[in-house]
C-alpha positions as CSV (number, residue, x, y, z in Angstrom):
1,X,150.7,-58.1,-19.2
2,X,151.7,-54.3,-18.1
3,X,150.4,-53.4,-14.6
4,X,151.2,-50.4,-12.7
5,X,151.3,-50.2,-9.1
6,X,149.5,-47.6,-7.4
7,X,149.9,-47.1,-3.5
8,X,147.7,-46.3,-0.8
9,X,148.5,-45.0,2.7
10,X,146.8,-47.7,5.3
11,X,146.0,-47.1,8.4
12,X,149.6,-48.3,9.8
13,X,151.2,-45.7,7.3
14,X,151.1,-43.1,10.0
15,X,154.0,-39.5,9.5
16,X,155.0,-39.4,12.5
17,X,156.3,-35.5,12.5
18,X,152.7,-34.8,12.3
19,X,151.7,-36.1,15.3
20,X,154.6,-34.1,16.5
21,X,153.1,-31.0,15.6
22,X,150.0,-31.7,17.2
23,X,148.6,-29.3,19.3
24,X,147.8,-30.1,23.5
25,X,144.4,-32.0,23.9
26,X,141.9,-30.3,24.7
27,X,137.7,-31.4,25.9
28,X,137.1,-33.6,22.9
29,X,139.8,-35.1,21.7
30,X,137.9,-38.0,22.9
31,X,137.3,-38.2,19.1
32,X,140.1,-37.9,17.7
33,X,140.2,-42.0,18.2
34,X,136.7,-42.0,17.2
35,X,137.6,-40.6,13.6
36,X,140.4,-42.4,13.3
37,X,139.3,-45.4,13.3
38,X,136.5,-44.2,10.9
39,X,139.1,-42.9,8.7
40,X,141.3,-46.4,8.8
41,X,138.0,-48.2,8.2
42,X,137.4,-46.1,4.8
43,X,140.9,-46.6,3.6
44,X,140.8,-50.6,4.1
45,X,137.6,-50.4,2.1
46,X,139.4,-48.3,-0.4
47,X,142.0,-50.1,-0.6
48,X,139.5,-53.5,-1.1
49,X,137.9,-52.1,-3.7
50,X,140.5,-50.6,-5.3
51,X,142.4,-54.1,-5.5
52,X,138.2,-56.2,-6.5
53,X,138.6,-53.6,-9.5
54,X,141.7,-54.0,-10.5
55,X,142.7,-57.9,-9.6
56,X,144.2,-59.5,-12.7
57,X,143.6,-63.5,-13.1
58,X,147.4,-63.3,-12.9
59,X,146.7,-64.3,-9.5
60,X,146.1,-67.8,-9.9
61,X,149.6,-67.9,-10.8
62,X,150.3,-67.9,-6.7
63,X,147.1,-70.5,-6.7
64,X,149.3,-72.9,-9.1
65,X,152.4,-72.7,-7.8
66,X,151.5,-73.3,-4.2
67,X,148.9,-76.6,-4.5
68,X,153.0,-77.5,-7.1
69,X,154.5,-76.8,-4.1
70,X,152.3,-78.9,-1.6
71,X,152.8,-81.9,-4.5
72,X,156.5,-82.0,-4.0
73,X,156.6,-82.2,0.2
74,X,153.8,-84.8,-0.5
75,X,156.3,-86.7,-3.1
76,X,159.4,-86.2,-1.5
77,X,161.3,-89.3,-2.3
78,X,163.3,-88.9,1.1
79,X,160.7,-87.7,3.7
80,X,161.0,-86.6,7.4
81,X,159.5,-85.9,10.3
82,X,156.7,-82.4,8.9
83,X,157.5,-83.3,5.8
84,X,153.1,-83.9,4.9
85,X,152.7,-81.2,7.8
86,X,154.2,-79.0,5.9
87,X,152.4,-80.2,2.3
88,X,149.3,-79.5,4.3
89,X,150.2,-75.8,4.9
90,X,150.6,-75.3,1.6
91,X,147.6,-76.6,0.5
92,X,145.7,-74.6,3.1
93,X,147.6,-71.4,1.5
94,X,146.6,-72.3,-1.8
95,X,143.4,-73.4,-1.1
96,X,142.9,-70.7,0.9
97,X,144.5,-67.9,-2.4
98,X,142.4,-70.4,-4.9
99,X,138.8,-69.3,-3.0
100,X,139.7,-66.2,-2.2
101,X,140.9,-65.0,-5.9
102,X,137.8,-67.0,-7.4
103,X,135.0,-64.9,-5.0
104,X,137.1,-61.8,-5.7
105,X,136.3,-62.3,-9.7
106,X,132.9,-63.2,-8.9
107,X,132.2,-59.8,-7.4
108,X,134.5,-57.8,-9.6
109,X,132.6,-59.3,-12.9
110,X,128.8,-59.1,-11.0
111,X,130.6,-55.6,-9.6
112,X,131.6,-54.1,-12.9
113,X,130.1,-56.2,-15.6
114,X,132.0,-54.3,-18.3
115,X,135.2,-55.3,-17.0
116,X,134.5,-59.2,-17.7
117,X,134.0,-58.0,-22.0
118,X,137.1,-55.9,-21.8
119,X,139.2,-58.9,-20.1
120,X,138.1,-60.8,-22.6
121,X,139.2,-58.8,-25.7
122,X,142.8,-58.6,-23.8
123,X,145.8,-60.9,-23.6
124,X,145.7,-60.9,-20.0
125,X,142.7,-63.4,-20.8
126,X,144.8,-65.9,-21.0
127,X,145.5,-65.7,-17.4
128,X,141.9,-67.5,-16.9
129,X,144.3,-71.1,-18.1
130,X,146.1,-70.4,-14.6
131,X,142.6,-70.8,-12.5
132,X,142.4,-74.2,-13.8
133,X,146.2,-74.7,-13.6
134,X,145.5,-74.3,-9.8
135,X,142.4,-76.5,-9.1
136,X,144.3,-79.3,-11.0
137,X,146.9,-78.9,-8.5
138,X,144.4,-78.4,-5.3
139,X,142.3,-81.9,-6.8
140,X,145.7,-83.7,-7.6
141,X,146.1,-83.3,-3.6
142,X,143.2,-84.1,-2.3
143,X,143.4,-88.0,-4.4
144,X,146.7,-88.2,-3.3
145,X,146.2,-87.3,1.0
146,X,142.6,-87.6,1.7
147,X,141.5,-90.3,-0.4
148,X,142.9,-93.8,0.3
149,X,143.2,-96.4,-1.8
150,X,140.1,-96.8,-3.7
151,X,137.2,-96.7,-0.9
152,X,135.5,-94.1,0.5
153,X,133.2,-91.6,-1.5
154,X,135.5,-88.1,-1.2
155,X,137.4,-89.8,-4.0
156,X,133.4,-89.4,-6.4
157,X,133.4,-86.0,-5.2
158,X,137.1,-84.9,-6.2
159,X,136.4,-87.2,-9.5
160,X,133.5,-84.8,-10.3
161,X,135.5,-81.7,-9.9
162,X,137.7,-82.8,-11.8
163,X,135.1,-83.2,-14.3
164,X,134.3,-79.6,-14.6
165,X,137.9,-78.8,-14.3
166,X,138.3,-80.8,-17.7
167,X,135.0,-78.5,-19.2
168,X,136.8,-75.1,-17.5
169,X,140.5,-76.3,-19.2
170,X,139.0,-76.7,-23.0
171,X,136.8,-73.9,-22.7
172,X,139.2,-71.9,-21.6
173,X,142.0,-73.1,-24.6
174,X,138.9,-73.2,-27.2
175,X,137.5,-69.3,-26.4
176,X,141.2,-67.7,-26.0
177,X,142.1,-69.1,-29.1
178,X,139.3,-68.1,-30.6
179,X,139.7,-64.6,-29.0
180,X,143.1,-65.0,-30.0
181,X,142.1,-65.6,-33.8
182,X,139.4,-63.3,-34.1
183,X,139.4,-60.2,-31.3
184,X,143.3,-59.6,-30.3
185,X,145.5,-58.2,-32.1
186,X,148.4,-59.8,-32.8
187,X,152.2,-59.3,-34.3
188,X,155.4,-62.4,-34.2
189,X,157.4,-59.1,-31.7
190,X,154.3,-59.7,-29.0
191,X,154.6,-63.2,-27.9
192,X,155.5,-65.0,-24.9
193,X,155.3,-67.8,-22.7
194,X,151.9,-66.3,-21.3
195,X,151.0,-67.4,-25.2
196,X,151.3,-70.9,-23.4
197,X,149.1,-71.0,-20.1
198,X,145.6,-71.6,-21.9
199,X,146.8,-74.8,-23.3
200,X,148.9,-76.1,-20.9
201,X,145.9,-76.0,-18.4
202,X,144.5,-79.0,-20.8
203,X,147.8,-80.9,-20.6
204,X,147.6,-80.1,-16.6
205,X,144.5,-81.5,-16.4
206,X,145.2,-84.6,-18.1
207,X,148.0,-85.5,-15.6
208,X,145.4,-84.6,-12.9
209,X,143.9,-87.5,-14.2
210,X,146.2,-90.1,-13.7
211,X,146.8,-89.0,-10.2
212,X,142.4,-89.3,-10.0
213,X,142.1,-92.7,-11.6
214,X,144.3,-93.9,-9.3
215,X,142.1,-94.1,-6.6
216,X,138.4,-94.7,-8.5
217,X,136.8,-98.3,-9.6
218,X,137.5,-100.3,-12.8
219,X,134.8,-98.3,-14.8
220,X,135.7,-94.9,-13.7
221,X,139.5,-95.4,-14.0
222,X,139.5,-97.0,-17.5
223,X,137.3,-93.7,-18.8
224,X,139.5,-91.0,-16.7
225,X,142.9,-92.9,-17.9
226,X,141.1,-92.7,-21.6
227,X,140.1,-88.9,-21.3
228,X,143.3,-88.0,-19.9
229,X,145.4,-89.4,-23.3
230,X,143.0,-87.6,-25.2
231,X,143.8,-84.5,-23.2
232,X,147.4,-84.6,-22.9
233,X,147.3,-85.7,-27.0
234,X,145.1,-82.5,-27.7
235,X,147.0,-80.1,-25.2
236,X,150.4,-81.2,-26.5
237,X,150.0,-80.4,-30.0
238,X,148.5,-77.5,-30.0
239,X,151.6,-76.1,-27.3
240,X,154.3,-77.3,-29.8
241,X,152.2,-74.7,-32.1
242,X,153.0,-72.4,-29.6
243,X,156.5,-73.5,-28.8
244,X,157.1,-72.8,-32.1
245,X,155.4,-69.6,-32.7
246,X,157.6,-68.5,-29.3
247,X,160.5,-69.7,-29.7
248,X,160.7,-68.0,-33.9
249,X,159.9,-64.8,-31.8
250,X,162.9,-64.8,-29.5
251,X,164.9,-65.7,-32.2
252,X,163.5,-62.6,-35.0
253,X,163.0,-60.7,-31.8
254,X,164.6,-61.3,-29.1
255,X,163.8,-61.2,-25.7
256,X,160.2,-60.3,-23.7
257,X,160.4,-57.1,-22.0
258,X,161.8,-56.7,-18.1
259,X,158.5,-56.9,-16.9
260,X,157.5,-60.0,-18.3
261,X,161.2,-62.0,-18.5
262,X,160.3,-64.2,-15.9
263,X,157.7,-65.6,-18.7
264,X,160.7,-67.3,-20.5
265,X,160.1,-69.8,-17.8
266,X,157.0,-71.0,-18.8
267,X,157.6,-73.3,-21.9
268,X,159.3,-75.5,-19.1
269,X,155.3,-76.4,-17.6
270,X,154.1,-78.4,-20.5
271,X,157.0,-80.2,-20.9
272,X,157.6,-81.3,-17.9
273,X,153.9,-81.9,-17.1
274,X,153.5,-84.2,-20.3
275,X,156.6,-86.2,-18.4
276,X,155.4,-86.4,-15.3
277,X,151.5,-87.5,-16.7
278,X,153.1,-89.9,-19.3
279,X,154.9,-92.0,-16.2
280,X,151.5,-91.6,-13.8
281,X,149.4,-93.1,-16.6
282,X,151.7,-96.0,-17.1
283,X,151.5,-96.4,-13.8
284,X,147.5,-95.9,-13.7
285,X,147.1,-98.7,-16.7
286,X,149.4,-101.2,-14.6
287,X,147.6,-100.7,-11.8
288,X,144.2,-100.9,-13.3
289,X,145.4,-104.1,-14.1
290,X,147.0,-105.4,-10.8
291,X,144.1,-104.4,-8.2
292,X,140.8,-105.2,-10.9
293,X,142.4,-108.0,-13.5
294,X,141.3,-105.7,-16.6
295,X,143.1,-104.1,-19.3
296,X,142.6,-100.9,-20.2
297,X,140.8,-102.0,-24.2
298,X,138.2,-105.1,-24.1
299,X,139.2,-107.6,-22.5
300,X,137.5,-110.0,-24.8
301,X,140.4,-109.0,-27.3
302,X,143.3,-109.9,-25.1
303,X,143.8,-113.0,-23.0
304,X,146.0,-112.4,-19.7
305,X,149.4,-113.4,-20.5
306,X,148.5,-110.1,-23.7
307,X,147.6,-108.0,-21.6
308,X,150.5,-108.6,-19.2
309,X,153.1,-107.7,-22.7
310,X,150.1,-104.8,-23.2
311,X,151.1,-102.7,-20.3
312,X,155.0,-104.0,-20.2
313,X,154.8,-102.4,-23.8
314,X,153.2,-99.1,-23.1
315,X,155.6,-99.2,-19.6
316,X,158.2,-99.2,-22.0
317,X,157.1,-95.8,-24.8
318,X,156.1,-94.5,-21.9
319,X,159.3,-93.5,-20.0
320,X,161.1,-92.8,-23.8
321,X,158.8,-90.5,-24.0
322,X,159.7,-89.0,-20.2
323,X,162.8,-88.8,-21.1
324,X,162.3,-87.5,-24.6
325,X,159.9,-84.9,-23.1
326,X,162.0,-84.7,-19.7
327,X,165.3,-83.5,-21.8
328,X,163.7,-80.8,-23.8
329,X,162.0,-79.7,-20.2
330,X,166.3,-79.0,-19.4
331,X,166.3,-77.0,-22.8
332,X,163.8,-74.0,-21.4
333,X,165.5,-74.3,-18.2
334,X,168.6,-73.7,-19.4
335,X,167.1,-71.0,-22.1
336,X,165.1,-69.5,-19.5
337,X,167.7,-69.3,-16.8
338,X,170.5,-68.0,-19.4
339,X,167.4,-65.1,-20.6
340,X,166.5,-64.0,-17.0
341,X,170.5,-64.0,-16.2
342,X,171.5,-61.8,-19.1
343,X,168.3,-59.4,-18.5
344,X,169.0,-59.2,-14.3
345,X,172.7,-58.0,-15.3
346,X,171.5,-54.8,-17.6
347,X,168.6,-54.1,-16.1
348,X,166.5,-53.0,-13.5
349,X,163.8,-55.9,-12.8
350,X,160.8,-54.6,-10.8
351,X,158.4,-57.3,-8.9
352,X,154.7,-57.7,-10.5
353,X,152.7,-60.3,-9.5
354,X,153.4,-62.7,-12.4
355,X,156.4,-63.1,-11.5
356,X,154.1,-66.2,-9.6
357,X,154.7,-67.4,-12.9
358,X,157.8,-69.1,-12.4
359,X,157.0,-71.5,-9.5
360,X,154.7,-73.8,-11.5
361,X,157.6,-75.0,-14.1
362,X,159.7,-75.5,-11.5
363,X,158.0,-77.5,-9.2
364,X,156.2,-79.5,-12.0
365,X,160.1,-80.6,-13.0
366,X,161.1,-81.7,-9.5
367,X,157.9,-84.1,-9.4
368,X,158.8,-85.6,-13.3
369,X,162.1,-85.8,-12.2
370,X,160.6,-88.0,-9.0
371,X,158.8,-90.1,-10.7
372,X,161.8,-90.6,-13.4
373,X,163.9,-91.3,-10.8
374,X,161.2,-94.2,-9.3
375,X,160.8,-95.2,-13.0
376,X,164.7,-96.4,-13.4
377,X,165.0,-97.2,-9.3
378,X,167.9,-93.9,-9.8
379,X,169.1,-92.4,-6.6
380,X,170.7,-89.7,-9.4
381,X,167.3,-88.6,-10.3
382,X,165.8,-88.5,-7.1
383,X,168.6,-86.3,-5.7
384,X,168.4,-84.1,-8.3
385,X,164.4,-84.3,-8.0
386,X,165.6,-82.5,-4.3
387,X,167.2,-79.5,-5.9
388,X,164.2,-78.8,-8.0
389,X,161.9,-78.9,-5.2
390,X,164.6,-76.5,-3.0
391,X,164.7,-74.3,-6.2
392,X,161.0,-74.1,-6.2
393,X,160.9,-73.3,-2.6
394,X,163.2,-70.6,-2.9
395,X,161.8,-69.3,-5.7
396,X,158.0,-69.3,-3.5
397,X,159.4,-68.0,-0.5
398,X,160.5,-65.3,-2.4
399,X,157.7,-64.4,-4.7
400,X,155.7,-64.7,-1.2
401,X,158.3,-61.9,0.4
402,X,157.9,-59.8,-2.1
403,X,154.3,-59.7,-2.6
404,X,153.3,-59.2,1.2
405,X,156.3,-56.1,1.5
406,X,154.1,-54.8,-1.8
407,X,150.3,-55.7,0.0
408,X,152.1,-54.4,3.6
409,X,152.8,-51.0,1.6
410,X,149.5,-50.1,-0.1
411,X,150.6,-51.5,-3.7
412,X,148.1,-52.1,-5.9
413,X,148.7,-53.3,-9.7
414,X,146.2,-51.8,-11.9
415,X,145.9,-53.6,-15.3
416,X,146.0,-50.5,-17.5
417,X,142.9,-52.4,-20.2
418,X,140.8,-52.0,-16.5
419,X,141.7,-48.1,-16.4
């Protein structure tokens, strides 16, 4: 993902020296404000057109990172006055950014249809996985905040959107893997963490199902839980293939270029998401039995006592699996942080939209740590989750500040594949 920043002069950027050298007013000066207004509108239109033409799917990483912060505020183990309001604010920002970038993407492909073909044949198509992950975070927040228990019709709307998101995530994962095998030029030295994004989208959709299932009727919840396990298992196995190649790249070709160095945090995401999903799915199975008296598999096969024992076994195995993946997450976090600090010391780093990709892994790691604290009834895990969550929020604030600063300066990040 190589991007070039192009700077435009927006209306508020006026050369004060030119103002001082202007001649005295004349009878026709009343036309100047109108001309300036027309010029300002043209400048804004040109900027918007350039931004839309060169809009990269990487901007959806802003949505998924912001949505993850909203979920962290909702799941905060130590609540305070206003924590839910802050979560709603982050949710609103995430929803606005998702709808904005989705609308602009549709407009882009309608106005310039050739761009879609070029994009699909470039490595930047991998960022389509961020679109699905962004939608997953929005659906998760809706299920947790706007759905009350197992009642109301809005839960079925969320469930329907989840099915759409599942189809989209599987399509992106399989489709982009196909393009990698048939269209993209690949070598071990070009592999980065971006490779994992379409695959992670499937795992995130599975984790989203674990949350949404807790608000559904028994029959719908069973289908959702089973499909979530399928998504989790399939996505996890393929992710291991990608992480193996990525680690080989680090070993034989060293770290990525400075413009891509933030991608070293991406492998943290699927590991932390898997730990979170295992714990939430085991909880969903237990609630399925406690709320409806039904096991996950056929009730004719198990007695009530067998069902209780099976649920305890699933919960125990899920906790052990979650602990393992939480530890693997810590490995990738430590490695990524070490590589980033080393690169920051020896190289001047320049901001690009891909930096938003660091927020989601930190956010989901904080959420998985909260679930670990709940599973073990551990205050240490809960306090540690606050540390990770605050780090994610600080990174979000930094990314937001840099983004607004560059937009205010009239910078457009131009993808080379779009000319």
